[in-house]
BAVO-318639 format. One line per field, with one value per residue (C-alpha): residue number from 1; x, z, y. Coordinates in steps of 0.25 Angstrom, whole numbers. Each point is the difference from the previous one (the first is absolute). Layout:
num NUM/... .
east X/... .
up Z/... .
north Y/... .
! end
This chain:
num 1/2/3/4/5/6/7/8/9/10/11/12/13/14/15/16/17/18/19/20/21/22/23/24/25/26/27/28/29/30/31/32/33/34/35/36/37/38/39/40/41/42/43/44/45/46/47/48/49/50/51/52/53/54/55/56/57/58/59/60/61/62/63/64/65/66/67/68/69/70/71/72/73/74/75/76/77/78/79/80/81/82/83/84/85/86/87/88/89/90/91/92/93/94/95/96/97/98/99/100/101/102/103/104/105/106/107/108/109/110/111/112/113/114/115/116/117/118/119/120/121/122/123/124/125/126/127/128/129/130/131/132/133/134/135/136/137/138/139/140/141/142/143/144/145/146/147/148/149/150/151/152/153/154/155/156/157/158/159/160/161/162/163/164/165/166/167/168/169/170/171/172/173/174/175/176/177/178/179/180/181/182/183/184/185/186/187/188/189/190/191/192/193/194/195/196/197/198/199/200/201/202/203/204/205/206/207/208/209/210/211/212/213/214/215/216/217/218/219/220/221/222/223/224/225/226/227/228/229/230/231/232/233/234/235/236/237/238/239/240/241/242/243/244/245/246/247/248/249/250/251/252/253/254/255/256/257/258/259/260/261/262/263/264/265/266/267/268/269/270/271/272/273/274/275/276/277/278/279/280/281/282/283/284/285/286/287/288/289/290/291/292/293/294/295/296/297/298/299/300/301/302/303/304/305/306/307/308/309/310/311/312/313/314/315/316/317/318/319/320/321/322/323/324/325/326/327/328/329/330/331/332/333/334/335/336/337/338/339/340/341/342/343/344/345/346/347/348/349/350/351/352/353/354/355/356/357/358/359/360/361/362/363/364/365/366/367/368/369/370/371/372/373/374/375/376/377/378/379/380/381/382/383/384/385/386/387/388/389/390/391/392/393/394/395/396/397/398/399/400/401/402/403/404/405/406/407/408/409/410/411/412/413/414/415/416/417/418/419/420/421/422/423/424/425/426/427/428/429/430/431/432/433/434/435/436/437/438/439/440/441/442/443/444/445/446/447/448/449/450/451/452/453/454/455/456/457/458/459/460/461/462/463/464/465/466/467/468/469/470/471/472/473/474/475/476/477/478/479/480/481/482/483/484/485/486/487/488/489/490/491/492/493/494/495/496/497/498/499/500/501/502/503/504/505/506/507/508/509/510/511/512/513/514/515/516/517/518/519/520/521/522/523/524/525/526/527/528/529/530/531/532/533/534/535/536/537/538/539/540/541/542/543/544/545/546/547/548/549/550/551/552/553/554/555/556/557/558/559/560/561/562/563/564/565/566/567/568/569/570/571/572/573/574/575/576/577/578/579/580/581/582/583/584/585/586/587/588/589/590/591/592/593/594/595/596/597/598/599/600/601/602/603/604/605/606/607/608/609/610/611/612/613/614/615/616/617/618/619/620/621/622/623/624/625/626/627/628/629/630/631/632/633/634/635/636/637/638/639/640/641/642/643/644/645/646/647/648/649/650/651/652/653/654/655/656/657/658/659/660/661/662/663/664/665/666/667/668/669/670/671/672/673/674/675/676/677/678/679/680/681/682/683/684/685/686/687/688/689/690/691/692/693/694/695/696/697/698/699/700/701/702/703/704/705/706/707/708/709/710/711/712/713/714/715/716/717/718/719/720/721/722/723/724/725/726/727/728/729/730/731/732/733/734/735/736/737/738/739/740/741/742/743/744/745/746/747/748/749/750/751/752/753/754/755/756/757/758/759/760/761/762/763/764/765/766/767/768/769/770/771/772/773/774/775/776/777/778/779/780/781/782/783/784/785/786/787/788/789/790/791/792/793/794/795/796/797/798/799/800/801/802/803/804/805/806/807/808/809/810/811/812/813/814/815/816/817/818/819/820/821/822/823/824/825/826/827/828/829/830/831/832/833/834/835/836/837/838/839/840/841/842/843/844/845/846/847/848/849/850/851/852/853/854/855/856/857/858/859/860/861/862/863/864/865/866/867/868/869/870/871/872/873/874/875/876/877/878/879/880/881/882/883/884/885/886/887/888/889/890/891/892/893/894/895/896/897/898/899/900/901/902/903/904/905/906/907/908 .
east 606/8/-6/3/14/1/-3/11/7/11/3/2/10/7/1/6/10/5/0/10/7/3/4/10/5/2/3/9/13/-2/-2/12/8/-3/4/12/2/-2/8/12/-2/-1/14/6/-4/6/12/2/-5/13/10/-2/-3/10/12/9/13/12/13/5/12/3/-4/7/3/1/-14/-4/0/-13/-6/-14/0/-13/-6/9/-4/-14/1/7/-12/-10/9/1/-16/-2/8/-9/-4/-14/-7/4/-2/-6/2/13/4/10/0/12/15/10/16/4/15/10/-1/8/3/-8/-7/6/-5/2/-9/-7/-5/-12/-6/-14/-10/-12/6/-11/-7/0/-12/9/11/-1/11/7/-1/4/15/1/1/11/12/14/-3/-3/-13/-7/-13/-3/-10/-4/4/14/-2/-1/11/10/-6/0/-7/-4/11/10/15/4/14/0/14/3/-6/-3/0/15/6/-11/1/-12/-11/-13/-12/-14/-11/-11/-6/-12/-9/2/-14/-9/4/7/7/13/0/0/11/7/-3/13/-6/-12/8/15/7/8/14/5/13/4/-2/-7/-14/-7/-9/-6/-3/-7/8/-4/8/9/4/5/5/10/3/3/10/7/2/2/-9/-9/-15/-10/-14/-13/-13/-10/-11/-14/-8/-14/-11/-14/-7/-6/14/8/-10/6/13/-5/3/11/-2/-3/14/8/-5/3/13/3/-4/9/10/-1/-1/14/6/-11/2/17/-2/-9/11/12/2/16/0/10/1/4/8/-6/-3/-13/-6/-8/0/13/5/6/-8/0/-12/-12/0/-14/-4/-12/-6/-13/2/2/-13/-8/7/-3/-14/-4/6/-10/-11/-1/-1/-11/-7/-1/-8/-9/-2/-5/-8/-7/0/-7/-11/-3/-1/-11/-7/-1/-5/-10/-5/-1/-8/-9/-1/-4/-12/-6/2/-7/-11/-2/2/-15/-3/13/-2/-16/6/11/-12/-8/12/8/16/10/9/-13/-3/13/2/-14/6/13/-8/-9/12/7/-5/2/16/1/-5/9/13/-3/-1/12/8/-5/5/14/1/-4/12/10/14/-3/-3/-10/2/-13/6/-1/-13/-7/5/-5/-13/-2/4/-10/-11/5/-3/-16/-2/11/-6/-14/4/6/-14/-10/10/-5/7/-4/-15/0/8/12/5/8/14/6/-2/8/11/0/1/12/5/-4/8/13/1/-2/10/11/-3/3/13/4/-2/7/10/2/0/10/9/-1/-1/-5/12/-4/-15/0/8/-9/-12/4/-8/-12/-4/-1/9/-10/8/1/-16/-3/6/-8/-13/6/5/-13/-7/10/-4/-14/1/9/-11/-11/6/5/-10/-13/9/0/-12/-6/7/-6/-15/2/4/-11/-10/3/-9/-14/0/-1/5/14/-1/-8/8/12/-4/-5/13/8/-9/-1/15/2/-11/7/13/-3/-4/15/7/-5/4/14/5/-5/6/12/3/-2/8/12/-1/0/12/8/-3/3/14/4/-3/8/10/4/0/11/7/3/4/10/5/1/5/-2/-8/10/12/11/6/14/5/14/0/-4/3/-1/-15/-2/6/-9/-12/5/-2/-13/-12/-7/11/3/9/6/4/12/-4/11/0/11/-1/9/2/5/5/0/14/-2/-2/1/-15/-6/-10/-8/-1/-3/-3/8/-7/5/-8/2/-6/-1/-6/-9/-7/1/-7/-9/-1/-8/9/3/13/5/-6/8/13/-1/-5/13/9/5/-3/13/7/11/13/6/4/-14/-13/-10/-14/-13/-3/-15/6/12/3/7/14/1/11/-1/11/-1/12/1/12/6/0/-9/-11/-6/-15/-4/-15/-5/-13/-13/-8/-14/-12/-3/14/0/-14/5/-3/14/7/-10/5/14/-6/-11/13/5/-6/-4/12/3/3/1/11/-4/12/2/7/12/4/0/11/8/-8/2/-13/1/0/-14/-10/-10/0/-13/-2/-13/-6/-10/-9/-15/1/7/-2/-3/1/14/5/-3/6/12/-1/-11/-5/11/-4/3/16/3/13/-5/-5/-13/-10/-12/-9/-12/-9/1/1/-13/-7/4/-4/-14/-2/3/-9/0/-4/-11/-4/1/-10/-9/-3/-1/-9/-10/0/-3/-10/-6/1/-9/-9/-2/2/-11/-9/4/-3/-13/-4/5/-9/-11/3/0/-11/-11/6/2/-13/-7/9/-5/-13/-1/5/-10/-11/6/1/13/1/6/14/0/-1/10/9/-3/4/13/6/-3/8/11/9/0/4/11/5/1/7/11/3/0/9/10/1/1/12/5/1/13/7/-8/6/15/9/-12/-2/14/-3/14/2/-11/5/15/7/10/-11/-15/-9/-9/-14/-10/-12/-11/-7/-11/-3/-1/-9/-8/-3/-5/-9/-5/-4/-7/-8/-3/-6/-7/-7/-4/-6/-7/-6/-4/-7/-8/-5/-2/-10/-7/-3/-10/2/-7/8/12/-5/-6/-7/6/15/11/12/5 .
up 252/-11/-4/14/-2/-13/7/11/-2/-9/9/13/-10/-3/16/2/-11/6/13/-7/-8/13/8/-11/-1/14/5/-10/3/17/-8/-9/12/9/-11/-1/13/1/-12/6/13/-8/-8/14/6/-12/1/15/-1/1/5/9/-7/9/6/11/4/9/1/15/6/12/14/6/15/0/-3/11/5/-1/-14/-7/-14/-1/8/-7/-12/2/6/-14/-7/7/-1/-14/-1/7/-11/-11/-6/4/-15/2/15/3/-14/2/10/6/-7/6/4/-5/3/-8/2/-9/-1/10/-2/9/0/-14/-6/-4/11/-1/13/0/10/-3/7/-8/4/2/14/10/-6/-13/10/-3/11/8/1/-6/3/13/-1/11/4/-3/-9/-15/-2/-14/-5/-13/-8/-1/-14/5/11/-9/-9/10/9/13/12/13/9/-10/0/-14/-1/-9/-7/-10/-13/-6/13/6/14/4/9/9/5/-4/7/-8/8/-8/-13/-8/-12/-11/-4/-8/-10/13/-6/7/-8/-13/3/7/-6/5/13/-5/-7/-1/-15/-6/-2/-14/-6/13/8/14/2/4/10/9/16/8/13/9/0/12/-9/-11/10/5/-13/-5/13/-3/-14/2/-13/-3/-3/-7/6/-11/5/-10/-2/-8/-7/3/-4/-3/-12/5/6/-14/-7/5/-7/-14/-9/-3/13/8/-6/3/15/3/-8/11/13/-6/-1/14/7/-1/6/10/3/1/8/11/1/0/2/-2/-15/-3/-15/0/12/12/10/2/10/1/15/3/-15/-7/-13/-14/-2/-7/-15/-7/-13/-7/-13/4/-8/-13/1/3/-12/-9/5/-3/-14/-2/7/-9/-11/7/1/-16/1/11/-5/-12/5/9/-10/-11/12/4/-15/-2/12/-5/-16/10/6/-14/-4/12/-2/-16/6/10/-11/-11/10/2/-15/-3/11/-2/-12/3/10/-10/-9/11/2/10/-4/-1/12/9/-1/0/15/3/-3/8/12/-1/-1/11/13/-8/-3/14/6/-10/5/14/-2/-9/10/12/-8/-3/16/3/-5/12/0/-12/-2/-9/-10/1/-10/-10/3/1/-15/-5/5/-4/-15/0/6/-11/-11/0/-1/-10/-8/3/-7/-12/-1/0/-6/-11/-11/6/1/-14/-4/-8/-9/-8/-7/14/9/-9/2/14/2/-10/9/14/-5/-4/13/6/-8/2/15/1/-9/9/14/-5/-5/12/9/-10/3/14/5/13/8/8/0/14/5/-6/6/8/4/5/-15/-13/-11/-8/-14/4/3/-14/-9/-1/0/-12/-7/2/-5/-13/-3/2/-11/-9/1/-2/-12/-5/4/-9/-13/0/6/-12/-10/10/-2/-15/-1/9/-9/-12/9/1/15/5/16/-5/-9/10/13/-7/-6/13/7/-10/0/16/1/7/10/5/4/14/0/-8/11/10/-6/-5/13/8/-10/-1/16/2/-11/3/14/-2/-10/10/11/-8/-5/14/5/-11/1/14/-3/-11/9/9/-9/-4/14/3/-15/4/10/9/1/8/-2/7/-3/-4/15/6/-9/12/1/-15/1/11/-8/-12/9/7/-3/-14/-7/-14/-7/4/-9/4/-6/1/-2/-2/-2/-11/-8/-13/-13/-14/-4/-13/2/15/1/14/-1/13/13/0/6/-3/4/-2/2/0/-14/0/14/-3/-13/7/13/-9/-14/-3/4/-11/5/0/-14/-4/4/-5/-13/1/3/13/9/-2/5/-7/6/-8/3/-2/6/-10/5/-5/0/1/-9/-13/-10/-3/1/8/10/15/10/13/12/11/10/-10/-11/-13/0/-14/-4/-12/-4/-7/-3/5/13/-1/8/4/5/8/6/3/15/3/-1/9/13/-3/-10/11/10/-5/-9/-14/-9/-14/-6/2/-2/0/0/6/13/-6/-6/13/8/0/9/16/7/9/-15/-2/3/2/-1/1/1/-7/7/-9/5/-1/14/8/14/3/16/-2/-9/10/12/-8/-3/8/-5/4/8/-4/-3/1/-7/-2/-15/-3/-3/-11/-1/-10/8/9/-9/-7/14/3/-14/0/15/-6/8/-10/-11/9/3/-15/-2/11/-4/-15/3/9/-10/-12/8/3/-14/-6/10/-4/-15/1/6/-10/-13/6/2/-14/-6/8/-8/-12/1/-4/-14/-1/5/-11/-10/4/1/-14/-5/9/-6/-14/6/7/10/13/-3/-11/11/9/-13/-4/14/0/-12/3/11/-3/-9/12/9/-10/-2/15/2/-11/5/16/-2/-10/9/12/-7/-7/12/7/-14/0/14/-4/12/9/3/2/3/1/11/7/-2/-2/-10/-11/-8/-1/2/-13/1/5/-6/9/-11/9/7/-14/-5/13/-1/-14/3/11/-9/-11/12/5/-13/-4/14/-3/-14/7/9/-10/-8/11/4/-14/-2/12/-5/-10/-12/4/11/-9/-13/-1/-12/-6/6/-10/9/-2 .
north 607/1/15/4/-4/6/13/0/-11/5/12/-9/-8/11/2/-15/2/13/-8/-11/10/9/-12/-3/13/4/-15/-4/7/-5/-13/2/4/-11/-10/7/-2/-15/-2/7/-8/-14/5/4/-14/-7/7/-3/-14/-7/10/13/12/8/-3/8/-7/3/-7/-4/-1/-10/3/12/-1/14/1/-8/-15/-4/-2/-3/0/-5/12/9/-4/1/14/3/-5/8/13/-2/-4/14/8/-3/14/5/-3/-15/-3/-12/-5/-2/-12/-9/-13/-9/3/-9/-3/-10/-5/-5/-16/-8/-14/-10/-14/-2/11/15/7/12/5/12/7/4/7/-6/-15/-10/1/-11/-7/-3/-9/-15/-2/9/16/12/5/8/16/-2/-9/-4/-11/1/-7/-5/-1/-8/-7/-13/-3/6/-9/-13/4/3/-10/9/-1/10/2/-4/8/5/4/13/2/11/3/13/5/-1/-4/-8/-10/-4/-9/1/-7/-3/5/-3/-6/9/-4/10/-1/10/12/7/11/-3/-14/7/10/-10/-13/-7/1/-9/-10/-3/1/-12/2/2/-7/-6/12/0/2/14/1/10/2/10/5/13/13/-4/-12/9/10/-12/-4/14/3/-13/3/15/2/10/-4/7/2/1/7/-4/10/0/9/-4/13/-8/5/13/6/-6/10/12/-4/-3/11/10/7/-13/-5/13/-1/-15/2/12/-7/-13/10/5/-13/-6/15/-1/-14/3/13/-9/-12/8/15/1/0/-11/0/-15/-3/-7/13/-5/-10/-10/-5/-4/-1/11/1/9/8/-6/-3/-1/-9/1/-2/5/14/-6/-11/14/7/-13/-2/18/-3/-13/8/11/-10/-6/13/2/-15/4/15/-6/-9/10/10/-10/-2/15/1/-12/6/13/-5/-8/14/6/-12/1/16/-3/-9/12/9/-9/-1/15/3/2/7/9/3/4/10/5/3/7/10/-7/2/-13/6/1/-15/-4/8/-7/-15/4/3/-12/-10/8/-8/-14/5/5/-14/-6/9/-3/-15/0/8/-10/-12/6/4/-15/-5/-2/6/10/15/3/9/9/10/-11/-5/14/3/-12/1/16/-6/-10/10/9/-10/0/14/2/-12/6/14/-7/-7/12/12/8/-8/-14/4/3/-12/5/-9/8/-2/7/-11/-10/10/1/-14/0/10/-6/-14/7/7/-13/-7/12/-2/-14/2/11/-7/-12/9/7/-13/-8/14/1/-14/-3/6/11/-3/-5/13/7/-6/-10/-14/10/5/-6/6/8/-4/-14/0/8/-8/-13/9/7/-12/-5/11/-1/-15/3/12/-10/-11/8/5/-13/-11/5/-3/-14/-2/8/-8/-13/7/1/-15/-4/10/-11/-11/-1/2/15/-5/2/13/8/-4/2/14/6/-6/9/12/-1/-1/15/-1/-13/8/-1/-16/-1/9/-9/-12/3/6/-11/-11/9/1/-14/-5/10/-4/-14/2/7/-10/-12/8/4/-15/-7/11/-1/-17/4/10/-12/-8/10/3/-15/-5/-14/-9/7/8/4/13/3/-15/6/6/-11/-13/-10/4/-2/-14/-2/5/-8/-13/3/-9/1/8/-6/11/11/13/9/14/12/15/9/16/4/13/-4/9/-4/-7/7/15/0/5/-2/-12/2/-6/-15/-10/-12/-13/-16/-12/-13/-2/-16/-3/13/-7/-15/7/10/-4/11/10/12/2/-15/0/11/-3/-15/6/9/-10/6/-12/-7/13/8/-5/14/13/6/-2/-3/7/2/14/9/9/0/-9/-14/2/12/2/7/0/5/1/-10/0/9/-10/0/-8/-4/-2/-7/3/-13/4/9/-3/-2/5/-11/-5/13/-4/-14/-3/-7/14/7/-2/7/10/4/1/14/10/0/3/4/-14/-14/-10/-14/-13/-12/-3/-6/13/6/-8/10/8/-4/0/13/6/-2/9/-9/-15/-10/-14/-5/-13/-9/-11/-3/-5/10/0/15/-2/-7/10/12/-7/1/14/8/13/10/13/14/3/-15/-5/-13/-5/0/-13/3/-12/2/-6/9/12/-4/-2/15/6/-8/6/14/10/10/-9/-4/14/4/-12/3/14/-4/-10/9/11/-10/-6/14/3/-11/1/14/-3/-9/10/11/-10/-4/15/3/-11/4/16/-7/-11/9/2/-16/-3/9/-6/-14/4/6/-13/-9/7/-6/-13/-2/-11/-2/-7/11/12/-7/-1/13/7/-8/3/15/-1/-10/11/9/-13/-4/13/2/-13/3/14/-3/-12/6/15/-9/-8/13/7/-5/4/14/3/-5/6/4/-15/-5/-16/-3/10/-9/-14/1/-8/3/5/5/-12/-7/5/-13/3/-8/-6/-7/13/8/-12/0/14/0/-12/8/12/-9/-7/13/4/-12/0/16/-5/-11/11/10/-11/-5/14/3/-11/4/14/3/6/13/1/3/5/15/5/11/-1/1/2/-15 .
! end
């Protein structure tokens, strides 16, 4: 049975390997496209989780009797929503759908609270009401529906009359009636976007509480007519693509198509709802209400742009993983082909002696292996086509199959050509090897240089997601070949020294094993290539995955700055005061930023546009003792405030004592540099919220807020209130400040737990990890196969050596030690080379792998090596070699010496 496998098994194995490699080459781009679509769909869902992706709005005047006596505002709003949805351009039709229509009136006073009255088309249905019903769409009375918490807080009941008086909505004097009580349960989007409807907010500093109530469109219309006020209607739309549809918009071409569609959509919606071209006036009509043209706000194009930038970096990691997999697979095909050549070599040499030509033998070998390769090609294409929602790249699969098919005849020709038959071992062979190694090193250096010079920008535009970047695919293979060339040249030297040291002892096992390991180093090139590429790809992928995960968490901490932060605290001091008193808040720190363009106070030279940031250093040190900014201000003596004519600052560039000036309100303001800013201060998360709100500036100036008391709140470019507390109630904070819709003028609340949860739920990192894990798993399996086949290739030589020593009395344990020591140098060299190459790849790639663009944050993320994963790989390789040695020793004991030794052999 073994003899039969030895005849046809290797050729069939070549066909099986062709099947695997064709499936990877043909199906890989489609799988990559599918992963990109899933990641983009996840990112869109994340961006629209708490706020609508697209918001159309129009401003309405009170009812105009000249347009009709009867008004059906609810029906008019629904018809407008249908027209807006029908205006979606063809590429996005069916993906952009109407989510909700909202009308929020300015607050009025009623039931002892400031009431926010809201009409929401997605209000809860009758099953949510514990008492009463929803407000009626028609009638002459304003009806209110409140939550159970609002009922308890304001002591309301169904049927109760509530006088409404003027608040932010002026000229209101009406009597409303409570029509129903509903339970605001679950995670309905309405409660996240309008939390005041679910639970009232206590007043601050003696002010009245804030509460919310649902009203019908007719109720909003009645109050608008009475107050003669302008109302704003919001039609919230959501984009839901799904993985397969989202894949169309990945890459530069898809992003441009999406931008064109999103640019046409507002114009189409505006023309469909109003054809008058009002340009800001109320020349449109919504039912019986004069209205403005639609205004559209969306952040989805920015989301697409950010995703495209990050996906281009993700393709670098995935391309390296897939290229390493293909390289290991091709090496396995080479080893299998060498087995076929080794099996047929005696017969081929006999045919050569009888007059057969080397090209003829190679052609015969090609014809003999063609059926197996064709079968593998068909099976691989079938596997690639079986992946749902993808378009296989059959051209890539055909190219890989042809390459695998040509390897066997090429190796056959190389083994039986005239020079090989007479065993030419002259000095020219060493010269050819040296030239080949030099060419490999030059190609690897050129590939790395080209990739660093070009980067990955433009690669997606050149080939899109449907095909790999050839340069990205070639560089890992070239680097693996270069590493093997260096290892084969270098590792025999210490092995020879170890052999000399072993020769001084009395045993022969160490001397023979190490001497043969040094002698056979060039023959171990294929095994080294397989192991080095597998280990390098796995270590590189683990390094990048760990760095991305930690980098996203660090970026989330930078965006928040503390346990929570409120951006826009200077614009909304009342809300900042509410947040400071929220449950769980222990300390608060104010951070403010000014944009200044100072000049030198000595020579008038321009210093450069800078961010002047002020913090409450004492409070920051009390809230976070490890803050580098607080420590630097305290050490510079800036925590007490200057009180003089100069603002004392720490500067990212400049010397202590330098004077800078800038003009403010026609007067000169002086800045005195006290000392430099360290890199740790520039990366302090406490400065992140205000620094991240603007583009990066040339310089950074830091001072205490006590030195900025002369500046009014509107003068600050951005201000943030940092909230510290171990037991922060995220739900309570979010009820005070919901996530803002696009173009909203309210402040923004950021909570660290929410940001980190989004970072951990990053679909793009999940796609990278999935692709890397799959490629690594397949590469390990192929490496295992290639290593076993390479051991089979070299087994006869090791078996003869062991047989010679057994005739001299070598025992079984010593034979196992001989095999293990003979393979150990190669294993150690592969471990060192593979791990070193995997860790060095990010530095070698340079700008081609910009992880900061992937994660965000102030600087490139620190690298995080997965030590456990790397150790597991090394341990797995050692176990594999130990198993191979044990199997070879067992097989050697079963063979007789006559099956190994042959009289007259001098070739080994």
